[in-house]
C-alpha positions, 0 to 999 in steps of 0.5 A: 379813355379814348386811347383804350377805346382806340387800342381795342378798335372801338369807335372814339369821339376823336380821330388820331392826329399823329401817325408819324410813328405808326407809319415808320417802316421797320428795317430791323426788328431783333425779333428772333426770341420775341416768343419768349417771356421777359421780366425786363426789356431794355431799349438803348437809344444809340447813334449809328456810329456809336459802335464802341458804346454798344459793344461796351454795353453788350459786355457789361450791363447789357449782357443778356445772361447776367442773371440766369433766372431772370429773362432779360432782353437788350436791344439798340434803337437806331435810325438811318444815316444818309450816306451822301452826308455821312459815310464815315466809319468811326476810327475805333471801328474802322481800325478793326476792319480791313476794307473801307465800308459805309456806316450802314453796311457796318450796322448791317454786319453788326445786326447780323452778328448780334441780332439786337438792332431795332431800326426804322426809316427815319433820319437819326438825329438829336431832334428825331429822338421822339421818333426813336423812342416811339419807334421803340414803344411801337416795337414793344406794342406790336413785335415783342409784347411778352414782358413785365417792364421796359427800360429806355436808356441812352448809350452813355448810361451806366445801369445796374440791372440788379438794382433796377430789378429790385426797384421794380419790385417795390419802387416806393420802398426802395431801397429800405425794403431791401435793407430790411430784408438783409437784416432779416437774412443776417438774423436768420443766418445767426439763429437756429431754425427752430427759433426762426420758425417760431419768430418769423413764421409768416415771413416767406422771404428767406434767401439763404439755404442752411441745413436743418434736421429732416424732422424740423424741415416741416416747421420752416416751410412757412418761411419759404417763397415759391421757389424754395424747396426743403430736401426731405432727406438732408433737410437742406433748403434749396432756393435761389441765392442772391437773386435780385428778384427773389421776393414774393412782393411784386407790382401788380400786373396791370399797374400804371408805372412810369419812373426815373428822376423827375423834373418840373421846370419851365420851358427853356426859352432864355437862350435862343439857339440852344439845342434845348430851346422850346418856342411858344409855337411848339409849346405855349405853356409856362411850365412843362408837365413833370417829366423824366429825362429820356436817358433813363425811363422805366415803364410797366408794360401797360403804361408802354401800351397806353403812352404809345396809343396816346401818342397818336392823339398828341401833337409831335414834339421834338423832345422825347422826354417832354412828349412822353410826359405830355402823353402821360398827362393826357392819360390822367392816371399816369404820374412819373414816380421820382427816384433819386437813384437815377442820376445825370452827368457823373463827376470824375473820378466817378467813384468820389461821389458821396451825395448818394449811396452807390450801393443803390444806384440804378442808372447814371447818365453821361459816360461819354467814354465807353472805357470809363463805363466798363471800368465803373461797371466792373467796380460796381459788380465787384462790390455786388452792386451791379 
């Protein structure tokens, strides 16, 4: 409640305690097309020197025109590097340029070329990931506001944008609703339209265009969704074919939504010195709130706004996934929705996994080698799964 009041610039009973993210200065904003409306914005958290990973993503699942009928935008979130401590360019990138240049200059060139870098003035490091994630949320709140969903990813993640779009349509029934639709499509493809119209008069999820007589065209209009048209002369149904979001069903516009692979665990305290160690001073409770690993998190637009404003009233924590979970817990009405189709750390070779159906895989974290990511994405695409 207090977050919504603060968001609307109304008086609140509490004052914000955390301006760390609100006080960041943006150095690059990738905002040239932020006047457009997007179905999905993907924000990839990337280390400054991971040029090859970013390029692999741009050439695979981050390619903006992957689906011509679905407006999608992909950006990369970066902090800054202290040139006194790290001015080395990675070997793979350095080999492609003639002169030795600093890492920050290389990033400037990359940003000028692709226009997809969002960067602010915090030191880019593992323990500053909360700054990076909340910088991205602030960018979604203040700069690029016209979208339905946002997805936060690491730069070593495989993402099936096609499956993610299906999932966002109906998370609680994914992938069953898609399987049911395929059965309907198969039945329709094998039947005459007069029979289909009679049996499926109320079904508006038809995806395949087939010829019918002009006289019978009127009988199947009830089968169409909003983007289907029957040509009166030819009787051919003209619609989006194999489009990943061509169903009438959709999540309500203002629905709170936060999803990924959900964990409910105690803080990591048994191994001092581990990078996941969480002291009692930082977090005094015996269990973490249900959280989603920050390498693959999906949000509705309204949830992005709510969590960003809740962050202003929440003590900073260096682990971004736990910090996001604390903000969601404070809001009261946002509980992360679990899906087993968001996965961690693939076993190699990656195609040998049989514990889940790769056909429905949404995200898979842990592709350290960009070439492996490209190969796996290409294989999934050839199978129609990406």
